[in-house]
VEXNU-491437 format. One record per residue: residue in one letter; chain; residue number from 1; x negated, y, z negated of N, C-alpha, C in turn. Coordinates in steps of 0.02 Angstrom, whole numbers, plus 50000, padded with zeros to 5 digits. Each point is the difference from the previous one (the first is absolute). Layout:
- A_A_NUM_X_Y_Z_X_Y_Z_X_Y_Z
...
***
This chain:
- M_A_1_46046_54424_45731_49945_49954_50003_49935_50039_49986
- T_A_2_49960_49975_49956_49933_50031_49987_49955_49988_50063
- N_A_3_49957_50051_50012_49953_49994_50054_49936_49964_49979
- F_A_4_49993_49979_49937_49940_49968_49975_49997_49928_50022
- R_A_5_49948_49982_50036_49988_49929_50020_49925_49989_49992
- K_A_6_49980_49961_49950_49929_49989_49986_49993_49936_49959
- S_A_7_49952_49957_50025_49982_49940_49963_49953_50019_49942
- V_A_8_49999_49957_49949_49955_50006_49945_49953_49941_49999
- P_A_9_49938_50007_50022_49953_49943_49999_49975_49984_49932
- S_A_10_49962_49946_49996_49969_49980_49937_49954_50052_49980
- P_A_11_49999_50024_49936_49953_50050_49978_49929_49976_49985
- G_A_12_49991_49936_50004_49933_49971_49990_49992_49970_49933
- I_A_13_49948_49960_49991_49987_49967_49936_49984_50051_49947
- G_A_14_50033_49994_49945_49986_50041_49942_50034_50068_50001
- A_A_15_50044_50010_50048_50033_50067_50006_50042_50017_49938
- G_A_16_50025_49949_49968_50045_50010_49940_49965_50002_49937
- A_A_17_49934_49992_50000_49961_50005_49936_50001_50071_49973
- A_A_18_49996_50002_49933_49999_50069_49967_49943_50042_50025
- K_A_19_50010_50063_50010_49948_50046_50024_49972_50044_49942
- P_A_20_49934_50008_49997_49975_50044_49952_50025_50073_50009
- K_A_21_50016_50035_49948_50034_50064_50005_49956_50056_49974
- K_A_22_50014_50062_50020_49968_50057_49971_50037_50020_49938
- G_A_23_49966_50026_49949_50034_50025_49942_50039_50060_50010
- K_A_24_49980_50045_50046_50032_50064_50008_50057_49998_50050
- I_A_25_50056_50018_49977_50062_50007_50041_50004_50071_50022
- T_A_26_50015_50020_50061_50007_50065_50022_50071_50024_49989
- V_A_27_50007_50058_49965_50064_50028_49982_50011_50065_50038
- V_A_28_50055_50005_50038_50017_50059_50035_50065_50023_49971
- F_A_29_50002_50063_49976_50064_50025_49973_50046_50022_50057
- A_A_30_50059_49972_50002_50046_50009_50057_50011_50072_50017
- E_A_31_50008_50044_49948_50012_50072_50013_49941_50034_50030
- D_A_32_49941_49969_50001_49939_50032_50028_49993_49986_50075
- V_A_33_50043_49956_50026_49992_49977_50072_50030_50052_50047
- M_A_34_49957_50020_50048_50020_50044_50055_50029_49960_50060
- S_A_35_49963_49947_50018_50019_49956_50054_49980_49929_49989
- F_A_36_50050_49956_50009_49989_49930_49987_50003_49963_50065
- P_A_37_49951_49951_50011_49993_49970_50065_50063_49961_50019
- E_A_38_50015_50002_50067_50055_49960_50028_49972_49929_50009
- R_A_39_50042_49951_50007_49978_49930_50013_50007_49984_50074
- D_A_40_49961_49952_50021_50008_49978_50067_50064_49962_50013
- A_A_41_50008_49977_50061_50065_49970_50022_50019_49943_49954
- N_A_42_49949_49964_49972_50018_49941_49958_50011_50013_49929
- G_A_43_49998_50065_49980_50023_50021_49934_49956_49989_49940
- V_A_44_49936_49983_50010_49956_49988_49942_49935_50043_50004
- K_A_45_49967_49999_50055_49937_50038_50007_50015_50074_50005
- M_A_46_49965_50037_49958_50006_50075_49992_49950_50035_50051
- I_A_47_50023_50048_50038_49960_50031_50049_49980_50070_49974
- G_A_48_49937_50009_49987_49978_50068_49977_49981_50001_49926
- N_A_49_49990_50061_49977_49982_50009_49928_50058_50027_49958
- I_A_50_49997_49985_49937_50042_50035_49950_49975_50070_49990
- I_A_51_50037_50048_50019_49976_50073_49995_50032_50033_49939
- L_A_52_49956_50030_49957_50026_50030_49941_50003_50077_50008
- K_A_53_50040_50030_49961_50004_50073_50000_49936_50033_49974
- S_A_54_49991_50063_50018_49941_50036_49982_49990_49996_49925
- G_A_55_49939_49986_49978_49985_49997_49932_50013_49936_49965
- A_A_56_50037_49953_50034_50017_49933_49969_49944_49949_50023
- K_A_57_49996_49946_49960_49955_49949_50018_50025_49933_49972
- M_A_58_49972_49945_50024_50017_49934_49975_49965_49986_49933
- H_A_59_50029_49957_49963_49969_49984_49931_49993_49923_49994
- T_A_60_49969_49977_49947_49993_49930_49992_50022_49978_49930
- L_A_61_50023_49939_49997_50021_49968_49934_49965_49933_49998
- F_A_62_49963_49990_49948_49966_49937_49989_50043_49947_49972
- M_A_63_50002_49939_50034_50034_49943_49972_49949_49944_50006
- V_A_64_49996_49963_49945_49958_49940_50000_50015_49954_50060
- P_A_65_49951_49990_50045_50011_49964_50061_50038_49936_49993
- S_A_66_49984_49957_49954_50028_49935_49991_50073_50004_49974
- T_A_67_50024_50057_49979_50069_50009_49976_50044_50029_50056
- Q_A_68_49975_50021_50053_50041_50033_50048_50046_49951_50035
- K_A_69_50059_50019_50009_50051_49959_50033_50047_50044_50039
- I_A_70_50010_49980_50063_50046_50035_50043_50053_49950_50025
- T_A_71_50062_50018_49999_50051_49955_50024_50049_50035_50047
- D_A_72_50030_49962_50043_50046_50027_50052_50053_49944_50012
- E_A_73_50056_50010_49969_50056_49949_50006_50054_50028_50044
- I_A_74_50024_49958_50049_50055_50015_50044_50066_49984_49959
- V_A_75_50040_50053_49992_50062_49992_49959_50060_50025_50042
- G_A_76_50058_49988_49975_50060_50027_50030_50038_49951_50041
- D_A_77_50067_50008_50001_50043_49958_50042_49996_50021_50072
- E_A_78_50033_49961_50046_49999_50012_50071_50023_50072_50014
- G_A_79_49960_50034_50039_50014_50073_50013_49973_50048_49952
- F_A_80_49973_49974_49944_49971_50044_49948_49928_49979_49979
- E_A_81_49970_49962_50046_49934_49975_49985_49949_50059_49987
- A_A_82_49954_49990_49955_49950_50051_49983_49939_49970_49967
- F_A_83_49947_50038_49999_49939_49980_49966_49997_50030_49931
- D_A_84_49992_49958_49951_49993_50022_49929_49927_49996_49983
- K_A_85_49964_50061_50004_49927_50003_49991_49982_50021_49928
- K_A_86_49953_49964_49973_49975_50014_49933_49930_49993_49992
- T_A_87_49966_50036_49957_49928_49992_49986_49989_50004_49926
- E_A_88_49946_49966_49978_49982_50004_49927_49929_49985_49992
- G_A_89_49975_50020_49941_49932_49987_49982_49988_50027_49928
- I_A_90_49941_49983_49972_49986_50021_49933_49941_50049_50001
- H_A_91_50009_50056_49965_49948_50049_49985_49977_49982_49926
- A_A_92_49938_49977_49997_49975_49978_49932_49990_50063_49957
- G_A_93_50015_49992_49935_49988_50056_49952_50056_50047_49999
- N_A_94_49993_50053_49960_50052_50050_49995_49967_50070_49992
- S_A_95_49959_50019_50050_49967_50062_49999_50046_50059_50005
- L_A_96_49975_50058_49984_50041_50061_50005_50023_50008_50077
- E_A_97_49955_49983_50043_50015_50009_50076_50063_49959_50019
- I_A_98_50000_49934_49981_50056_49957_50019_50064_50022_49964
- R_A_99_49992_50022_49936_50059_50022_49963_50032_50063_50032
- E_A_100_49957_50048_50021_50025_50058_50032_50029_49986_50071
- F_A_101_49969_49952_50036_50026_49976_50065_50070_49972_49992
- R_A_102_50009_49958_49953_50066_49968_49989_50052_50056_49981
- K_A_103_49982_50045_49956_50047_50051_49981_50023_50045_50056
- N_A_104_49945_50022_50038_50012_50053_50051_50025_49971_50069
- T_A_105_49998_49936_50010_50026_49972_50061_50065_49961_49990
- L_A_106_50028_50005_49937_50065_49967_49989_50053_50037_50043
- G_A_107_50034_49961_50041_50053_50030_50041_49974_50038_50063
- V_A_108_49933_49994_50015_49971_50035_50055_49986_49949_50057
- G_A_109_50025_50013_50059_49993_49951_50054_49927_50002_50029
- V_A_110_49974_49939_50012_49934_49993_50028_49997_49949_50056
- I_A_111_49950_50006_50040_49984_49947_50052_49935_49968_49979
- L_A_112_49997_49934_50002_49944_49961_49979_49968_49962_50060
- I_A_113_49931_50010_50002_49963_49964_50054_49955_49948_49964
- Y_A_114_50009_49937_50019_49959_49947_49976_49957_49975_50056
- S_A_115_49932_50002_49991_49955_49973_50050_50013_49930_50008
- Q_A_116_49992_49975_50062_50014_49929_50013_49953_49949_49970
- G_A_117_49936_50025_49985_49951_49963_49970_49941_50040_49983
- C_A_118_49955_49971_49959_49940_50033_49979_49956_50016_50062
- G_A_119_49985_50066_50011_49959_50022_50056_50041_50016_50063
- E_A_120_50065_49990_49998_50044_50017_50057_50030_50070_49993
- S_A_121_50004_50037_50053_50029_50066_49998_50073_50000_50011
- S_A_122_50027_49949_50038_50071_49995_50015_50038_49981_49936
- G_A_123_50062_50020_49999_50040_49982_49938_50072_49993_50007
- D_A_124_50032_49975_49949_50073_49991_49996_50030_50064_49967
- V_A_125_50052_50026_50032_50031_50060_49976_50070_49985_49971
- F_A_126_50010_50026_49937_50063_49988_49968_50031_50069_49988
- G_A_127_50061_50011_50022_50033_50062_49991_49991_50046_50060
- S_A_128_50044_50056_50003_49995_50048_50048_50027_50066_49969
- P_A_129_49991_50057_50036_50023_50063_49971_50076_49996_49986
- C_A_130_50036_49965_50040_50075_49999_49994_50019_49946_49948
- N_A_131_49960_49949_49989_50020_49947_49952_49936_49977_49962
- P_A_132_49975_50042_49954_49934_49987_49967_50008_49945_49945
- M_A_133_49944_49985_49970_49999_49952_49947_50001_50036_49936
- Y_A_134_50027_49973_49946_50004_50029_49935_49970_49952_49946
- L_A_135_49971_50033_49949_49965_49961_49947_50048_49969_49953
- K_A_136_49987_49938_49985_50035_49960_49946_49942_49976_49957
- G_A_137_50010_49946_49964_49945_49967_49964_50005_50010_49923
- S_A_138_49941_49982_49968_50001_50000_49930_49928_50006_49972
- Y_A_139_49996_50018_49932_49937_50004_49968_50002_49948_49942
- S_A_140_49943_49969_49988_49997_49954_49944_49930_49998_49971
- S_A_141_49998_49993_49930_49936_49995_49965_50010_49946_49948
- D_A_142_49966_49944_50008_50004_49944_49953_49938_49961_49998
- N_A_143_50002_49940_49970_49936_49962_49993_49979_49972_50066
- E_A_144_50035_50007_50054_49978_49979_50067_49969_50058_50038
- G_A_145_50006_50060_49977_49970_50057_50036_50041_50062_50000
- V_A_146_49976_50055_50030_50034_50062_50008_50008_50012_50075
- K_A_147_50061_50009_50021_50009_50003_50075_50063_50044_50016
- N_A_148_49999_50028_50059_50058_50032_50030_50019_49962_50061
- T_A_149_50060_49970_50001_50023_49965_50060_50037_50049_50043
- M_A_150_49972_50013_50060_50024_50050_50046_50040_49966_50055
- M_A_151_50065_50011_50002_50045_49972_50048_50033_50054_50043
- Y_A_152_50006_49988_50064_50032_50050_50043_50052_49966_50040
- E_A_153_50056_50035_50012_50048_49976_50046_50038_50062_50030
- A_A_154_50034_49990_50057_50039_50053_50030_50071_50000_49971
- L_A_155_50036_50058_50000_50065_50004_49977_50049_49964_50048
- I_A_156_49983_50002_50067_50040_49972_50049_49967_49940_50037
- K_A_157_50033_49948_50006_49973_49944_50039_50020_50012_50069
- D_A_158_49951_50009_50045_50013_50021_50071_49973_49949_50049
- S_A_159_50009_50014_50061_49982_49952_50054_49927_50015_50024
- T_A_160_49966_50042_49967_49930_50015_50017_49951_49950_49972
- A_A_161_49962_49967_50040_49950_49949_49977_49943_50035_49970
- I_A_162_49958_49967_49960_49937_50028_49976_49960_50024_50061
- G_A_163_49976_50060_49994_49959_50031_50055_49930_49975_50005
- F_A_164_49973_49998_50061_49931_49983_50010_49962_50066_50022
- Y_A_165_49956_50023_49958_49967_50066_50012_49927_49995_50014
- E_A_166_49979_50029_50051_49929_50001_50021_49975_50070_50000
- G_A_167_50040_50049_49975_49979_50072_50003_49952_50015_49944
- E_A_168_49988_50066_49992_49953_50027_49955_50024_49996_49925
- I_A_169_49956_49980_49957_50015_50005_49929_49944_50045_49972
- T_A_170_50017_50059_49979_49953_50048_49976_50025_50031_49933
- L_A_171_49951_50006_49956_50016_50033_49935_49982_50074_49999
- A_A_172_49990_50030_50059_49981_50070_50006_50060_50039_50033
- E_A_173_50002_50062_49991_50052_50040_50034_49982_50004_50073
- N_A_174_50050_50022_50040_49988_50008_50072_49946_50048_50012
- F_A_175_49959_49985_50050_49945_50046_50019_50033_50059_50039
- V_A_176_49979_50060_49981_50029_50060_50031_49947_50026_50049
- A_A_177_50014_49999_50063_49952_50023_50053_50000_50077_50003
- A_A_178_49940_50023_50006_49993_50076_50004_50023_50029_50064
- D_A_179_49994_49962_50054_50024_50022_50066_50022_49937_50039
- V_A_180_50010_50007_50064_50023_49944_50043_49945_49963_50035
- D_A_181_49938_50017_49985_49943_49963_50026_49984_49949_49945
- L_A_182_50027_49938_50006_50001_49955_49945_49938_49953_50001
- E_A_183_49978_49986_49938_49948_49949_49988_50040_49940_49975
- L_A_184_50006_49950_50046_50037_49941_49981_49950_49947_49970
- T_A_185_49986_50008_49936_49949_49961_49968_50029_49962_49940
- E_A_186_49964_49946_49981_50021_49963_49939_50000_50045_49939
- A_A_187_49947_50048_49998_49999_50044_49940_50060_50044_49995
- N_A_188_50028_50019_50057_50061_50042_49996_50061_49964_49993
- G_A_189_50003_49933_50014_50058_49959_49994_50041_50000_50064
- V_A_190_50051_49962_50001_50040_49991_50062_50061_50041_50004
- V_A_191_50015_50037_49947_50055_50042_50000_49975_50073_49995
- Q_A_192_50016_50042_50049_49977_50070_49999_50058_50050_50011
- Q_A_193_49999_50050_49955_50049_50053_50001_49974_50056_50043
- L_A_194_50034_50019_50058_49978_50052_50042_50019_50069_49974
- P_A_195_49964_50053_50018_50016_50064_49977_50059_50031_50041
- S_A_196_50029_50050_49966_50052_50041_50035_49968_50049_50045
- L_A_197_50026_50009_50060_49969_50044_50050_50047_50058_50024
- A_A_198_49975_50057_50005_50034_50056_50029_49996_50002_50076
- T_A_199_49945_49972_50022_49985_49993_50074_49982_49930_50014
- T_A_200_50035_49966_50043_49988_49930_50013_49931_49983_50022
- D_A_201_49978_49940_49985_49932_49975_50021_50005_49926_50010
- A_A_202_49959_49973_50044_49999_49930_50015_49964_49957_49945
- I_A_203_50027_49944_49978_49971_49957_49953_49949_49959_50036
- T_A_204_49937_49998_49969_49947_49961_50028_49965_49962_49945
- A_A_205_49958_49951_50014_49958_49963_49954_49930_50018_50013
- T_A_206_49967_50031_49954_49929_50017_50010_49957_49937_49987
- S_A_207_50025_49953_49959_49964_49940_49982_50048_49949_49974
- I_A_208_49980_49934_50006_50041_49945_49976_49956_49943_49982
- D_A_209_50009_49972_49941_49964_49937_49982_50049_49951_49967
- L_A_210_50064_50005_50014_50049_49956_49971_49998_49931_50036
- P_A_211_50007_49945_49962_49996_49934_50034_50058_49988_50050
- N_A_212_49982_49956_50045_50050_49980_50052_50063_49973_49964
- G_A_213_50057_50024_50026_50066_49978_49974_50028_50045_49947
- T_A_214_49959_50047_49973_50024_50046_49949_50059_50044_50027
- I_A_215_50050_50010_49957_50055_50048_50019_49984_50066_49965
- V_A_216_49993_50051_50044_49991_50069_49978_50068_50034_50001
- S_A_217_50014_50036_49945_50063_50037_49994_49985_50075_49993
- L_A_218_50028_50039_50045_49997_50072_49996_50064_50031_49978
- I_A_219_49995_50049_49954_50059_50032_49974_50001_50072_50024
- G_A_220_50054_50020_50036_50002_50064_50030_50003_50058_49948
- G_A_221_49968_50054_50015_49998_50057_49954_50049_50054_50017
- G_A_222_50032_49995_50060_50047_50050_50022_49970_50069_50014
- G_A_223_50035_50052_49980_49980_50070_50012_50040_50026_50057
- A_A_224_49985_50067_50018_50038_50030_50053_49987_49969_50067
- D_A_225_49940_49972_50012_49982_49968_50061_49957_49938_49987
- P_A_226_50030_49944_49984_49964_49941_49974_49949_49970_50047
- A_A_227_49953_49966_49975_49951_49961_50041_50031_49947_50042
- T_A_228_49964_49979_50051_50029_49949_50044_49948_49948_50015
- L_A_229_50024_49936_50014_49956_49946_50019_50024_49975_50068
- D_A_230_49949_50000_50051_50019_49977_50065_49962_49938_50019
- V_A_231_50023_49972_50056_49966_49938_50024_49933_50021_50031
- G_A_232_49956_49949_50009_49934_50010_50027_49946_50010_49954
- V_A_233_49942_50020_50024_49939_50007_49957_50009_50060_49958
- Q_A_234_49995_49985_49931_50005_50054_49951_49938_49996_49956
- G_A_235_49947_50029_50021_49937_49997_49959_49970_49930_50006
- A_A_236_49990_49969_49943_49968_49934_49995_50047_49942_50013
- V_A_237_50065_50013_50017_50047_49943_50013_50039_50017_50062
- E_A_238_50030_49947_50026_50048_50007_50054_50071_49979_49970
- V_A_239_50046_50044_50008_50069_49992_49968_50050_49970_50050
- I_A_240_50037_49951_49980_50054_49971_50039_50063_50007_49960
- L_A_241_50049_50036_50027_50063_50018_49966_50054_49961_50036
- L_A_242_50049_49977_49963_50060_49964_50032_50036_50046_50049
- N_A_243_50007_49974_50057_50032_50035_50057_49962_50065_50017
- G_A_244_49938_50008_49974_49962_50057_50016_50026_50065_49967
- T_A_245_50043_49992_49951_50037_50056_49970_49954_50037_49947
- Q_A_246_49990_50064_50012_49960_50038_49954_50029_50001_49930
- W_A_247_49953_49998_49949_50023_50001_49933_49990_50073_49972
- V_A_248_50053_50028_49968_49997_50065_49976_49998_49994_49919
- A_A_249_49948_50029_49970_49989_49992_49928_50047_50044_49962
- L_A_250_50066_49991_50007_50047_50036_49958_49991_49984_49925
- D_A_251_50026_50042_49960_49994_49989_49927_50023_49933_49979
- K_A_252_49958_49955_49973_50017_49938_49971_50014_49946_50054
- A_A_253_49990_50018_50065_50003_49951_50054_49938_49953_49988
- I_A_254_50009_49935_50021_49946_49948_49991_49992_49963_50063
- I_A_255_49938_49987_50019_49983_49955_50055_49954_49950_49973
- N_A_256_50007_49936_50021_49956_49943_49981_49964_49979_50065
- L_A_257_49933_49997_49992_49955_49983_50059_49956_49944_49985
- E_A_258_49994_49950_50041_49957_49944_49985_49933_50014_50035
- V_A_259_49945_49986_49961_49934_50007_50024_49982_49935_50043
- I_A_260_49980_50009_50062_49981_49945_50042_49932_50012_50027
- Q_A_261_49951_49960_49980_49930_50005_50026_49994_49958_50062
- A_A_262_49984_50033_50058_49992_49966_50060_49935_50021_50035
- G_A_263_49948_49968_49973_49932_50017_50029_49981_50072_49977
- V_A_264_49982_50039_50051_49977_50068_49987_50057_50047_49984
- T_A_265_50063_49978_50015_50061_50044_49994_50040_49977_49937
- T_A_266_50018_50051_49959_50044_49987_49942_50069_50031_50017
- Y_A_267_50050_49958_49997_50068_50025_50015_50038_50009_49935
- L_A_268_50048_50047_50003_50049_50007_49948_50068_49986_50036
- L_A_269_50030_49943_49983_50066_49981_50033_50056_50010_49953
- E_A_270_50049_50039_50026_50059_50018_49954_50038_49934_49988
- R_A_271_50017_49990_49935_50040_49946_49978_50072_50022_49981
- S_A_272_50006_50059_49970_50067_50024_49978_49995_50073_49980
- R_A_273_50060_50031_49999_50004_50067_49973_50059_50004_49953
- A_A_274_49994_50051_49954_50054_50008_49949_50010_50073_49989
***
């Protein structure tokens, strides 16, 4: 028996009306992913950030907003139920950039993030590193116009629902910290790569201006004697770790911390480790 017990109230007047969309779809190449967020107990909301490997970054694909369509059909007989997730949209014209994109992403697995609406940062996630989306579609040039129809679907219909993502979407590479005295600022981004250490040192925050609720992700740099993060006041923040367990910044280890502004005190509350 499932442990899920939850009512679904009325979503309100106009909840089913079409939403204005952004033209840019975020594209994450599956092979670039270092760490992918786990989902909460209800299996939809993703906790933390999508963390990419060193040197990798997210990209964008423009699709005419009014042509964007995402579908999610439940298929399969009893005992084999699954979500069949597909997306599509039209890229107007046939520039060199779109022609190269189609050629070089053929057969390459990607993860797509569609913002929920114009001006919203949260988004719907299609695909995962284990079951990414693949390009289908077509090109046409006729008296009705020149267009590339971009369609994506996964090779395997699985039981994973469309993800709900509130983490960072950045088109820049991970910020590489020079030392373990971190500047947790919007300019540096929410994903920081820590240095490798021969002699351990405590991780602290010299400054922070990230908004309340932001998830900060630190990537361990390893070394002979890696850096550590402990509970308590660490510079400009107070750190709360699950079970009070110290985090050791081993090579490629990841910790996700939520920024909580509480008056004069700013907390970093651990949400997960990887």
